[in-house]
N, CA, C and O atoms as a Tripos MOL2 file, in Angstrom:
@<TRIPOS>MOLECULE
protein
  276   275    69     0     0
PROTEIN
NO_CHARGES

@<TRIPOS>ATOM
      1 N         -32.4680   -3.6110   -0.1720 N.3       1 MET1
      2 CA        -31.2830   -3.2490   -0.9460 C.3       1 MET1
      3 C         -29.6220   -3.7970   -0.1090 C.2       1 MET1
      4 O         -29.0580   -3.1810    0.7950 O.2       1 MET1
      5 N         -29.1470   -5.1140   -0.7630 N.am      2 THR2
      6 CA        -28.0650   -5.3300    0.1010 C.3       2 THR2
      7 C         -26.3320   -4.3400    0.0050 C.2       2 THR2
      8 O         -26.1160   -3.5240   -0.8900 O.2       2 THR2
      9 N         -25.7140   -4.5400    0.6770 N.am      3 ARG3
     10 CA        -24.9390   -3.4050    0.7400 C.3       3 ARG3
     11 C         -23.7010   -3.8080   -0.8080 C.2       3 ARG3
     12 O         -23.2120   -2.8380   -1.3870 O.2       3 ARG3
     13 N         -23.4800   -4.6930   -1.1060 N.am      4 ALA4
     14 CA        -23.2750   -5.3090   -2.7000 C.3       4 ALA4
     15 C         -24.5220   -4.5050   -3.7700 C.2       4 ALA4
     16 O         -24.2580   -3.8640   -4.7870 O.2       4 ALA4
     17 N         -25.1270   -4.6170   -3.5190 N.am      5 GLU5
     18 CA        -25.7720   -4.1950   -4.0900 C.3       5 GLU5
     19 C         -26.6480   -2.6720   -4.1380 C.2       5 GLU5
     20 O         -27.2760   -2.0050   -4.9610 O.2       5 GLU5
     21 N         -26.3850   -2.6290   -3.1910 N.am      6 GLU6
     22 CA        -25.8690   -0.7990   -2.8820 C.3       6 GLU6
     23 C         -24.8500    0.1980   -4.0470 C.2       6 GLU6
     24 O         -25.2140    1.0260   -4.8820 O.2       6 GLU6
     25 N         -23.1450   -0.4070   -3.5940 N.am      7 TYR7
     26 CA        -22.1840   -0.5830   -3.7890 C.3       7 TYR7
     27 C         -21.9980   -0.1980   -5.5140 C.2       7 TYR7
     28 O         -21.3250    0.6840   -6.0470 O.2       7 TYR7
     29 N         -23.1450   -1.5510   -6.2800 N.am      8 ARG8
     30 CA        -23.3290   -0.9040   -7.3480 C.3       8 ARG8
     31 C         -23.9940   -0.2780   -8.3010 C.2       8 ARG8
     32 O         -24.1910    0.3340   -9.3510 O.2       8 ARG8
     33 N         -24.2080   -0.7770   -7.3470 N.am      9 HIS9
     34 CA        -25.6630    0.6640   -8.1280 C.3       9 HIS9
     35 C         -24.9180    2.4270   -7.5470 C.2       9 HIS9
     36 O         -25.1740    3.2840   -8.3920 O.2       9 HIS9
     37 N         -24.3500    2.8190   -6.6840 N.am     10 LEU10
     38 CA        -23.0120    3.4530   -6.1930 C.3      10 LEU10
     39 C         -21.9390    3.2660   -7.9590 C.2      10 LEU10
     40 O         -21.8260    4.2800   -8.6470 O.2      10 LEU10
     41 N         -21.5270    2.4250   -8.2660 N.am     11 ALA11
     42 CA        -20.3640    2.4190   -9.7580 C.3      11 ALA11
     43 C         -21.2600    2.9740  -10.2230 C.2      11 ALA11
     44 O         -21.0170    4.1510  -10.4920 O.2      11 ALA11
     45 N         -22.8170    2.4250  -10.5820 N.am     12 LYS12
     46 CA        -22.9270    2.6620  -11.6630 C.3      12 LYS12
     47 C         -22.8900    4.4640  -12.4910 C.2      12 LYS12
     48 O         -22.6070    5.2800  -13.3690 O.2      12 LYS12
     49 N         -23.5810    3.9390  -10.9650 N.am     13 LYS13
     50 CA        -24.2160    5.5920  -11.1550 C.3      13 LYS13
     51 C         -22.5190    6.6130  -11.1180 C.2      13 LYS13
     52 O         -21.7440    6.9840  -12.0000 O.2      13 LYS13
     53 N         -22.5450    6.7120  -10.0290 N.am     14 VAL14
     54 CA        -20.5060    7.5400  -10.6130 C.3      14 VAL14
     55 C         -19.6240    6.9840  -12.2310 C.2      14 VAL14
     56 O         -18.7230    7.3020  -13.0070 O.2      14 VAL14
     57 N         -20.3180    6.3070  -12.0610 N.am     15 HIS15
     58 CA        -19.9230    6.0850  -13.8530 C.3      15 HIS15
     59 C         -19.5200    6.3720  -14.9290 C.2      15 HIS15
     60 O         -18.5600    6.5730  -15.6720 O.2      15 HIS15
     61 N         -21.4730    6.2930  -14.6600 N.am     16 ALA16
     62 CA        -22.1230    7.6440  -16.2080 C.3      16 ALA16
     63 C         -22.1670    8.8650  -16.2700 C.2      16 ALA16
     64 O         -22.4490    9.6520  -17.1730 O.2      16 ALA16
     65 N         -21.7450    9.0130  -14.8250 N.am     17 ARG17
     66 CA        -21.6220   10.4080  -14.7040 C.3      17 ARG17
     67 C         -19.7330   10.5360  -15.1970 C.2      17 ARG17
     68 O         -19.1890   11.3520  -15.9420 O.2      17 ARG17
     69 N         -19.4180    9.9150  -14.7820 N.am     18 ALA18
     70 CA        -17.3510    9.8920  -14.9860 C.3      18 ALA18
     71 C         -18.2590   10.6320  -16.5890 C.2      18 ALA18
     72 O         -18.1690   11.8500  -16.7460 O.2      18 ALA18
     73 N         -19.0370    9.8200  -17.6080 N.am     19 ALA19
     74 CA        -18.7810    9.3570  -18.8990 C.3      19 ALA19
     75 C         -19.3330   11.0390  -19.1310 C.2      19 ALA19
     76 O         -19.3740   11.3810  -20.3130 O.2      19 ALA19
     77 N         -19.5690   11.6290  -18.5520 N.am     20 ARG20
     78 CA        -20.8180   12.9710  -19.2030 C.3      20 ARG20
     79 C         -19.2230   14.3540  -18.6360 C.2      20 ARG20
     80 O         -19.2920   15.5660  -18.8410 O.2      20 ARG20
     81 N         -18.6000   13.9830  -18.2860 N.am     21 GLU21
     82 CA        -17.8730   14.4360  -17.7010 C.3      21 GLU21
     83 C         -16.5440   15.0470  -19.1340 C.2      21 GLU21
     84 O         -15.9080   14.4070  -19.9720 O.2      21 GLU21
     85 N         -16.6210   16.6560  -18.7820 N.am     22 GLU22
     86 CA        -15.7580   17.4630  -20.2810 C.3      22 GLU22
     87 C         -14.2500   17.0280  -19.9760 C.2      22 GLU22
     88 O         -13.4730   16.5290  -20.7900 O.2      22 GLU22
     89 N         -13.9490   17.3800  -18.3660 N.am     23 SER23
     90 CA        -12.4680   17.4290  -18.5280 C.3      23 SER23
     91 C         -11.7620   16.0360  -17.9110 C.2      23 SER23
     92 O         -12.0900   15.5800  -16.8160 O.2      23 SER23
     93 N         -10.6300   15.3580  -18.8720 N.am     24 PRO24
     94 CA         -9.9990   14.9220  -18.9610 C.3      24 PRO24
     95 C          -9.6170   14.0450  -17.1980 C.2      24 PRO24
     96 O          -9.8180   12.8540  -16.9630 O.2      24 PRO24
     97 N          -9.1900   14.8210  -16.4600 N.am     25 ILE25
     98 CA         -9.0420   14.8390  -14.7330 C.3      25 ILE25
     99 C         -10.6060   14.6470  -13.9690 C.2      25 ILE25
    100 O         -10.7410   13.7220  -13.1680 O.2      25 ILE25
    101 N         -11.8100   15.6100  -14.2780 N.am     26 LEU26
    102 CA        -12.6680   14.4590  -13.3060 C.3      26 LEU26
    103 C         -13.0470   13.4280  -13.9520 C.2      26 LEU26
    104 O         -13.9010   12.8090  -13.3160 O.2      26 LEU26
    105 N         -12.6940   12.7940  -15.3110 N.am     27 ARG27
    106 CA        -13.2500   11.6290  -16.0260 C.3      27 ARG27
    107 C         -12.5090   10.9040  -15.3980 C.2      27 ARG27
    108 O         -13.1220   10.2880  -14.5260 O.2      27 ARG27
    109 N         -11.4870   10.6970  -15.4400 N.am     28 ALA28
    110 CA        -10.1700   10.2580  -14.8530 C.3      28 ALA28
    111 C         -10.8940    9.6290  -13.1870 C.2      28 ALA28
    112 O         -11.4430    8.5940  -12.8090 O.2      28 ALA28
    113 N         -10.5160   10.8820  -12.5960 N.am     29 GLU29
    114 CA        -11.3680   10.8210  -10.7360 C.3      29 GLU29
    115 C         -12.7430    9.5910  -10.3830 C.2      29 GLU29
    116 O         -12.6950    8.7370   -9.4980 O.2      29 GLU29
    117 N         -13.6950    9.7810  -11.1820 N.am     30 GLY30
    118 CA        -14.8350    9.1060  -11.4720 C.3      30 GLY30
    119 C         -14.8960    8.0390  -11.8790 C.2      30 GLY30
    120 O         -15.7050    7.2190  -11.4440 O.2      30 GLY30
    121 N         -14.1340    7.8190  -12.7260 N.am     31 GLU31
    122 CA        -13.2610    6.1810  -13.2110 C.3      31 GLU31
    123 C         -12.7320    5.2110  -12.4690 C.2      31 GLU31
    124 O         -12.9290    3.9960  -12.4670 O.2      31 GLU31
    125 N         -11.6980    6.2330  -11.5290 N.am     32 ASN32
    126 CA        -10.9080    6.4050   -9.9870 C.3      32 ASN32
    127 C         -11.9910    5.4910   -9.1900 C.2      32 ASN32
    128 O         -11.4970    4.4190   -8.8410 O.2      32 ASN32
    129 N         -13.2350    5.6480   -8.8510 N.am     33 LEU33
    130 CA        -14.2800    6.2510   -8.0590 C.3      33 LEU33
    131 C         -14.8430    5.0570   -7.8830 C.2      33 LEU33
    132 O         -15.0550    4.2950   -6.9400 O.2      33 LEU33
    133 N         -15.1330    5.1050   -9.6700 N.am     34 ALA34
    134 CA        -16.2960    4.2430   -9.7180 C.3      34 ALA34
    135 C         -15.4220    3.0060   -9.7140 C.2      34 ALA34
    136 O         -16.0170    2.2520   -8.9440 O.2      34 ALA34
    137 N         -14.5630    2.5110  -10.0570 N.am     35 GLU35
    138 CA        -13.3620    1.0110   -9.8310 C.3      35 GLU35
    139 C         -13.1760    1.2130   -8.1170 C.2      35 GLU35
    140 O         -12.7580    0.0810   -7.8710 O.2      35 GLU35
    141 N         -13.1910    1.5080   -7.5490 N.am     36 GLY36
    142 CA        -13.6640    1.7820   -6.5740 C.3      36 GLY36
    143 C         -14.3350    1.0480   -5.3810 C.2      36 GLY36
    144 O         -13.8190    0.3320   -4.5230 O.2      36 GLY36
    145 N         -16.0960    1.5570   -5.6290 N.am     37 TYR37
    146 CA        -16.6370    0.9200   -5.7060 C.3      37 TYR37
    147 C         -17.6380   -0.4960   -6.6210 C.2      37 TYR37
    148 O         -18.7720   -0.9300   -6.4170 O.2      37 TYR37
    149 N         -16.4670   -0.9060   -7.7440 N.am     38 VAL38
    150 CA        -16.9410   -1.7340   -8.1560 C.3      38 VAL38
    151 C         -15.6080   -3.6390   -7.2650 C.2      38 VAL38
    152 O         -15.8410   -4.8470   -7.2130 O.2      38 VAL38
    153 N         -14.2750   -2.6730   -6.7600 N.am     39 ARG39
    154 CA        -13.8820   -3.4620   -6.1220 C.3      39 ARG39
    155 C         -14.6880   -3.7460   -4.3150 C.2      39 ARG39
    156 O         -14.3360   -4.8890   -4.0230 O.2      39 ARG39
    157 N         -15.3140   -3.3300   -3.4550 N.am     40 LEU40
    158 CA        -15.9550   -2.6700   -2.4610 C.3      40 LEU40
    159 C         -17.0910   -3.9150   -2.9110 C.2      40 LEU40
    160 O         -17.3170   -4.8450   -2.1380 O.2      40 LEU40
    161 N         -17.7890   -3.8000   -4.2960 N.am     41 THR41
    162 CA        -18.7250   -4.5850   -3.9240 C.3      41 THR41
    163 C         -18.8240   -6.0390   -4.1070 C.2      41 THR41
    164 O         -19.7450   -6.7380   -3.6850 O.2      41 THR41
    165 N         -16.9840   -6.7530   -5.2980 N.am     42 GLU42
    166 CA        -16.3650   -7.8160   -5.0480 C.3      42 GLU42
    167 C         -15.9650   -8.4330   -3.6820 C.2      42 GLU42
    168 O         -15.7710   -9.6230   -3.4360 O.2      42 GLU42
    169 N         -15.8670   -7.1430   -2.6670 N.am     43 GLN43
    170 CA        -15.0950   -7.8080   -1.2840 C.3      43 GLN43
    171 C         -16.1350   -7.9990   -0.2600 C.2      43 GLN43
    172 O         -16.0160   -8.6900    0.7520 O.2      43 GLN43
    173 N         -17.1410   -7.3370   -0.6100 N.am     44 THR44
    174 CA        -18.5250   -7.7460    0.1470 C.3      44 THR44
    175 C         -19.4420   -9.0340   -0.5740 C.2      44 THR44
    176 O         -20.1670   -9.5250    0.2900 O.2      44 THR44
    177 N         -19.5560   -9.5020   -1.4990 N.am     45 VAL45
    178 CA        -19.6330  -10.5770   -2.2730 C.3      45 VAL45
    179 C         -18.8720  -11.7070   -1.6270 C.2      45 VAL45
    180 O         -19.3030  -12.7850   -1.2160 O.2      45 VAL45
    181 N         -16.9590  -10.9550   -1.6300 N.am     46 ALA46
    182 CA        -16.5650  -12.4740   -0.8800 C.3      46 ALA46
    183 C         -16.9460  -12.4740    0.1380 C.2      46 ALA46
    184 O         -17.7240  -13.4180    0.2710 O.2      46 ALA46
    185 N         -16.8340  -11.8760    1.0730 N.am     47 SER47
    186 CA        -16.8670  -12.1090    2.4660 C.3      47 SER47
    187 C         -18.3950  -12.2450    2.8740 C.2      47 SER47
    188 O         -18.4000  -12.7110    4.0130 O.2      47 SER47
    189 N         -19.6460  -12.0450    2.4490 N.am     48 GLU48
    190 CA        -20.5650  -12.8530    2.4200 C.3      48 GLU48
    191 C         -20.6580  -13.9740    2.4210 C.2      48 GLU48
    192 O         -21.1620  -14.7870    3.1960 O.2      48 GLU48
    193 N         -19.9320  -14.0580    1.1240 N.am     49 GLN49
    194 CA        -19.5450  -15.9210    1.3070 C.3      49 GLN49
    195 C         -18.8490  -17.2330    2.0880 C.2      49 GLN49
    196 O         -18.9530  -18.4550    1.9750 O.2      49 GLN49
    197 N         -18.1600  -16.4120    2.8570 N.am     50 LEU50
    198 CA        -16.6740  -16.4080    4.2190 C.3      50 LEU50
    199 C         -18.9120  -17.0530    4.8450 C.2      50 LEU50
    200 O         -19.4550  -18.1140    4.5340 O.2      50 LEU50
    201 N         -19.2050  -16.5020    5.2520 N.am     51 ASP51
    202 CA        -20.7690  -16.2220    6.8010 C.3      51 ASP51
    203 C         -19.8030  -15.5460    7.7880 C.2      51 ASP51
    204 O         -19.6840  -16.0290    8.9140 O.2      51 ASP51
    205 N         -19.3200  -14.7880    7.5380 N.am     52 THR52
    206 CA        -18.4580  -13.6090    8.4170 C.3      52 THR52
    207 C         -19.9380  -12.9270    9.1080 C.2      52 THR52
    208 O         -21.0200  -12.5670    8.6440 O.2      52 THR52
    209 N         -19.3200  -12.9760   10.4550 N.am     53 LEU53
    210 CA        -20.0630  -11.9230   10.9820 C.3      53 LEU53
    211 C         -19.5890  -10.4380   11.2440 C.2      53 LEU53
    212 O         -20.3790   -9.4940   11.2620 O.2      53 LEU53
    213 N         -18.2070  -10.3150   11.4500 N.am     54 TYR54
    214 CA        -17.4200   -9.2110   11.0300 C.3      54 TYR54
    215 C         -17.9610   -8.1820   10.4600 C.2      54 TYR54
    216 O         -17.7070   -8.1770    9.2550 O.2      54 TYR54
    217 N         -18.8940   -6.8990   10.9560 N.am     55 ASP55
    218 CA        -19.0970   -6.0030   10.3480 C.3      55 ASP55
    219 C         -18.8030   -5.2010   10.5990 C.2      55 ASP55
    220 O         -19.5620   -4.7450   11.4530 O.2      55 ASP55
    221 N         -17.2480   -3.9330   10.1590 N.am     56 PRO56
    222 CA        -16.3040   -3.3650   10.4080 C.3      56 PRO56
    223 C         -16.9510   -1.7500   10.6370 C.2      56 PRO56
    224 O         -16.1850   -0.8160   10.8760 O.2      56 PRO56
    225 N         -18.6500   -1.5270   10.5190 N.am     57 ILE57
    226 CA        -18.9640   -0.6730   10.2260 C.3      57 ILE57
    227 C         -20.2970   -0.7330   11.4130 C.2      57 ILE57
    228 O         -21.0520    0.2280   11.5560 O.2      57 ILE57
    229 N         -20.4070   -1.7660   12.0570 N.am     58 VAL58
    230 CA        -20.7470   -1.6550   13.1870 C.3      58 VAL58
    231 C         -20.3310   -2.2590   14.4780 C.2      58 VAL58
    232 O         -20.7670   -2.0890   15.6160 O.2      58 VAL58
    233 N         -19.2250   -3.1280   13.9400 N.am     59 GLY59
    234 CA        -18.0630   -2.9560   14.7160 C.3      59 GLY59
    235 C         -17.2380   -1.6000   15.5370 C.2      59 GLY59
    236 O         -16.7780   -1.5970   16.6790 O.2      59 GLY59
    237 N         -17.2420   -0.5740   14.5990 N.am     60 LEU60
    238 CA        -16.3760    1.2390   14.9240 C.3      60 LEU60
    239 C         -18.1880    0.9540   16.2510 C.2      60 LEU60
    240 O         -18.3270    0.4410   17.3610 O.2      60 LEU60
    241 N         -18.9590    1.4930   15.4620 N.am     61 GLN61
    242 CA        -20.3230    1.6690   16.1120 C.3      61 GLN61
    243 C         -19.8950    0.7370   17.4880 C.2      61 GLN61
    244 O         -19.0810    1.3760   18.1540 O.2      61 GLN61
    245 N         -20.1010   -0.1210   17.8830 N.am     62 VAL62
    246 CA        -19.8550   -0.7620   19.3190 C.3      62 VAL62
    247 C         -18.7440   -0.6040   19.9740 C.2      62 VAL62
    248 O         -19.0470   -0.8290   21.1460 O.2      62 VAL62
    249 N         -17.6470   -0.3540   19.9190 N.am     63 LYS63
    250 CA        -16.9830    0.5080   19.5230 C.3      63 LYS63
    251 C         -16.5960    1.8020   20.4480 C.2      63 LYS63
    252 O         -16.1090    1.9770   21.5650 O.2      63 LYS63
    253 N         -16.9420    2.3850   19.6750 N.am     64 ILE64
    254 CA        -17.8130    4.0870   20.2470 C.3      64 ILE64
    255 C         -18.1130    3.9580   21.1660 C.2      64 ILE64
    256 O         -17.6740    4.5530   22.1500 O.2      64 ILE64
    257 N         -19.0070    3.0930   21.1440 N.am     65 ASN65
    258 CA        -20.6910    2.9050   22.3080 C.3      65 ASN65
    259 C         -19.8070    3.0590   23.4980 C.2      65 ASN65
    260 O         -19.6120    3.9790   24.2930 O.2      65 ASN65
    261 N         -19.3140    1.7910   23.3510 N.am     66 ARG66
    262 CA        -18.2620    1.3800   25.0500 C.3      66 ARG66
    263 C         -17.3930    2.6320   25.6000 C.2      66 ARG66
    264 O         -17.2660    3.2550   26.6540 O.2      66 ARG66
    265 N         -16.9290    2.6410   24.4400 N.am     67 THR67
    266 CA        -16.5830    3.7970   24.8080 C.3      67 THR67
    267 C         -16.9040    5.1780   25.4260 C.2      67 THR67
    268 O         -16.0520    5.5240   26.2450 O.2      67 THR67
    269 N         -17.5210    5.7130   25.3140 N.am     68 ILE68
    270 CA        -18.3750    6.5120   25.3370 C.3      68 ILE68
    271 C         -19.0200    6.1430   27.1870 C.2      68 ILE68
    272 O         -19.2220    6.9610   28.0840 O.2      68 ILE68
    273 N         -19.1660    4.8990   27.2030 N.am     69 GLN69
    274 CA        -20.0690    4.9340   28.5840 C.3      69 GLN69
    275 C         -19.5500    5.1150   30.0020 C.2      69 GLN69
    276 O         -20.3340    5.1230   30.9500 O.2      69 GLN69
@<TRIPOS>BOND
     1     1     2 1
     2     2     3 1
     3     3     4 2
     4     3     5 am
     5     5     6 1
     6     6     7 1
     7     7     8 2
     8     7     9 am
     9     9    10 1
    10    10    11 1
    11    11    12 2
    12    11    13 am
    13    13    14 1
    14    14    15 1
    15    15    16 2
    16    15    17 am
    17    17    18 1
    18    18    19 1
    19    19    20 2
    20    19    21 am
    21    21    22 1
    22    22    23 1
    23    23    24 2
    24    23    25 am
    25    25    26 1
    26    26    27 1
    27    27    28 2
    28    27    29 am
    29    29    30 1
    30    30    31 1
    31    31    32 2
    32    31    33 am
    33    33    34 1
    34    34    35 1
    35    35    36 2
    36    35    37 am
    37    37    38 1
    38    38    39 1
    39    39    40 2
    40    39    41 am
    41    41    42 1
    42    42    43 1
    43    43    44 2
    44    43    45 am
    45    45    46 1
    46    46    47 1
    47    47    48 2
    48    47    49 am
    49    49    50 1
    50    50    51 1
    51    51    52 2
    52    51    53 am
    53    53    54 1
    54    54    55 1
    55    55    56 2
    56    55    57 am
    57    57    58 1
    58    58    59 1
    59    59    60 2
    60    59    61 am
    61    61    62 1
    62    62    63 1
    63    63    64 2
    64    63    65 am
    65    65    66 1
    66    66    67 1
    67    67    68 2
    68    67    69 am
    69    69    70 1
    70    70    71 1
    71    71    72 2
    72    71    73 am
    73    73    74 1
    74    74    75 1
    75    75    76 2
    76    75    77 am
    77    77    78 1
    78    78    79 1
    79    79    80 2
    80    79    81 am
    81    81    82 1
    82    82    83 1
    83    83    84 2
    84    83    85 am
    85    85    86 1
    86    86    87 1
    87    87    88 2
    88    87    89 am
    89    89    90 1
    90    90    91 1
    91    91    92 2
    92    91    93 am
    93    93    94 1
    94    94    95 1
    95    95    96 2
    96    95    97 am
    97    97    98 1
    98    98    99 1
    99    99   100 2
   100    99   101 am
   101   101   102 1
   102   102   103 1
   103   103   104 2
   104   103   105 am
   105   105   106 1
   106   106   107 1
   107   107   108 2
   108   107   109 am
   109   109   110 1
   110   110   111 1
   111   111   112 2
   112   111   113 am
   113   113   114 1
   114   114   115 1
   115   115   116 2
   116   115   117 am
   117   117   118 1
   118   118   119 1
   119   119   120 2
   120   119   121 am
   121   121   122 1
   122   122   123 1
   123   123   124 2
   124   123   125 am
   125   125   126 1
   126   126   127 1
   127   127   128 2
   128   127   129 am
   129   129   130 1
   130   130   131 1
   131   131   132 2
   132   131   133 am
   133   133   134 1
   134   134   135 1
   135   135   136 2
   136   135   137 am
   137   137   138 1
   138   138   139 1
   139   139   140 2
   140   139   141 am
   141   141   142 1
   142   142   143 1
   143   143   144 2
   144   143   145 am
   145   145   146 1
   146   146   147 1
   147   147   148 2
   148   147   149 am
   149   149   150 1
   150   150   151 1
   151   151   152 2
   152   151   153 am
   153   153   154 1
   154   154   155 1
   155   155   156 2
   156   155   157 am
   157   157   158 1
   158   158   159 1
   159   159   160 2
   160   159   161 am
   161   161   162 1
   162   162   163 1
   163   163   164 2
   164   163   165 am
   165   165   166 1
   166   166   167 1
   167   167   168 2
   168   167   169 am
   169   169   170 1
   170   170   171 1
   171   171   172 2
   172   171   173 am
   173   173   174 1
   174   174   175 1
   175   175   176 2
   176   175   177 am
   177   177   178 1
   178   178   179 1
   179   179   180 2
   180   179   181 am
   181   181   182 1
   182   182   183 1
   183   183   184 2
   184   183   185 am
   185   185   186 1
   186   186   187 1
   187   187   188 2
   188   187   189 am
   189   189   190 1
   190   190   191 1
   191   191   192 2
   192   191   193 am
   193   193   194 1
   194   194   195 1
   195   195   196 2
   196   195   197 am
   197   197   198 1
   198   198   199 1
   199   199   200 2
   200   199   201 am
   201   201   202 1
   202   202   203 1
   203   203   204 2
   204   203   205 am
   205   205   206 1
   206   206   207 1
   207   207   208 2
   208   207   209 am
   209   209   210 1
   210   210   211 1
   211   211   212 2
   212   211   213 am
   213   213   214 1
   214   214   215 1
   215   215   216 2
   216   215   217 am
   217   217   218 1
   218   218   219 1
   219   219   220 2
   220   219   221 am
   221   221   222 1
   222   222   223 1
   223   223   224 2
   224   223   225 am
   225   225   226 1
   226   226   227 1
   227   227   228 2
   228   227   229 am
   229   229   230 1
   230   230   231 1
   231   231   232 2
   232   231   233 am
   233   233   234 1
   234   234   235 1
   235   235   236 2
   236   235   237 am
   237   237   238 1
   238   238   239 1
   239   239   240 2
   240   239   241 am
   241   241   242 1
   242   242   243 1
   243   243   244 2
   244   243   245 am
   245   245   246 1
   246   246   247 1
   247   247   248 2
   248   247   249 am
   249   249   250 1
   250   250   251 1
   251   251   252 2
   252   251   253 am
   253   253   254 1
   254   254   255 1
   255   255   256 2
   256   255   257 am
   257   257   258 1
   258   258   259 1
   259   259   260 2
   260   259   261 am
   261   261   262 1
   262   262   263 1
   263   263   264 2
   264   263   265 am
   265   265   266 1
   266   266   267 1
   267   267   268 2
   268   267   269 am
   269   269   270 1
   270   270   271 1
   271   271   272 2
   272   271   273 am
   273   273   274 1
   274   274   275 1
   275   275   276 2
@<TRIPOS>SUBSTRUCTURE
     1 MET1         2 RESIDUE 1 A MET
     2 THR2         6 RESIDUE 1 A THR
     3 ARG3        10 RESIDUE 1 A ARG
     4 ALA4        14 RESIDUE 1 A ALA
     5 GLU5        18 RESIDUE 1 A GLU
     6 GLU6        22 RESIDUE 1 A GLU
     7 TYR7        26 RESIDUE 1 A TYR
     8 ARG8        30 RESIDUE 1 A ARG
     9 HIS9        34 RESIDUE 1 A HIS
    10 LEU10       38 RESIDUE 1 A LEU
    11 ALA11       42 RESIDUE 1 A ALA
    12 LYS12       46 RESIDUE 1 A LYS
    13 LYS13       50 RESIDUE 1 A LYS
    14 VAL14       54 RESIDUE 1 A VAL
    15 HIS15       58 RESIDUE 1 A HIS
    16 ALA16       62 RESIDUE 1 A ALA
    17 ARG17       66 RESIDUE 1 A ARG
    18 ALA18       70 RESIDUE 1 A ALA
    19 ALA19       74 RESIDUE 1 A ALA
    20 ARG20       78 RESIDUE 1 A ARG
    21 GLU21       82 RESIDUE 1 A GLU
    22 GLU22       86 RESIDUE 1 A GLU
    23 SER23       90 RESIDUE 1 A SER
    24 PRO24       94 RESIDUE 1 A PRO
    25 ILE25       98 RESIDUE 1 A ILE
    26 LEU26      102 RESIDUE 1 A LEU
    27 ARG27      106 RESIDUE 1 A ARG
    28 ALA28      110 RESIDUE 1 A ALA
    29 GLU29      114 RESIDUE 1 A GLU
    30 GLY30      118 RESIDUE 1 A GLY
    31 GLU31      122 RESIDUE 1 A GLU
    32 ASN32      126 RESIDUE 1 A ASN
    33 LEU33      130 RESIDUE 1 A LEU
    34 ALA34      134 RESIDUE 1 A ALA
    35 GLU35      138 RESIDUE 1 A GLU
    36 GLY36      142 RESIDUE 1 A GLY
    37 TYR37      146 RESIDUE 1 A TYR
    38 VAL38      150 RESIDUE 1 A VAL
    39 ARG39      154 RESIDUE 1 A ARG
    40 LEU40      158 RESIDUE 1 A LEU
    41 THR41      162 RESIDUE 1 A THR
    42 GLU42      166 RESIDUE 1 A GLU
    43 GLN43      170 RESIDUE 1 A GLN
    44 THR44      174 RESIDUE 1 A THR
    45 VAL45      178 RESIDUE 1 A VAL
    46 ALA46      182 RESIDUE 1 A ALA
    47 SER47      186 RESIDUE 1 A SER
    48 GLU48      190 RESIDUE 1 A GLU
    49 GLN49      194 RESIDUE 1 A GLN
    50 LEU50      198 RESIDUE 1 A LEU
    51 ASP51      202 RESIDUE 1 A ASP
    52 THR52      206 RESIDUE 1 A THR
    53 LEU53      210 RESIDUE 1 A LEU
    54 TYR54      214 RESIDUE 1 A TYR
    55 ASP55      218 RESIDUE 1 A ASP
    56 PRO56      222 RESIDUE 1 A PRO
    57 ILE57      226 RESIDUE 1 A ILE
    58 VAL58      230 RESIDUE 1 A VAL
    59 GLY59      234 RESIDUE 1 A GLY
    60 LEU60      238 RESIDUE 1 A LEU
    61 GLN61      242 RESIDUE 1 A GLN
    62 VAL62      246 RESIDUE 1 A VAL
    63 LYS63      250 RESIDUE 1 A LYS
    64 ILE64      254 RESIDUE 1 A ILE
    65 ASN65      258 RESIDUE 1 A ASN
    66 ARG66      262 RESIDUE 1 A ARG
    67 THR67      266 RESIDUE 1 A THR
    68 ILE68      270 RESIDUE 1 A ILE
    69 GLN69      274 RESIDUE 1 A GLN
């Protein structure tokens, strides 16, 4: 599963959970979180189209490993 697919899956899962919430505050927070995953999906797809090699998660791991050594 690609990262974009993972974000789509999380967005759907969070949106479904928010729809079942009785509390309007929790429902709104769930919708905000789901929208965040949608934006992450869009950003991931856009970055894949640019054919960039930088992955912030991998970059962070490399930086940490270099600092530790």
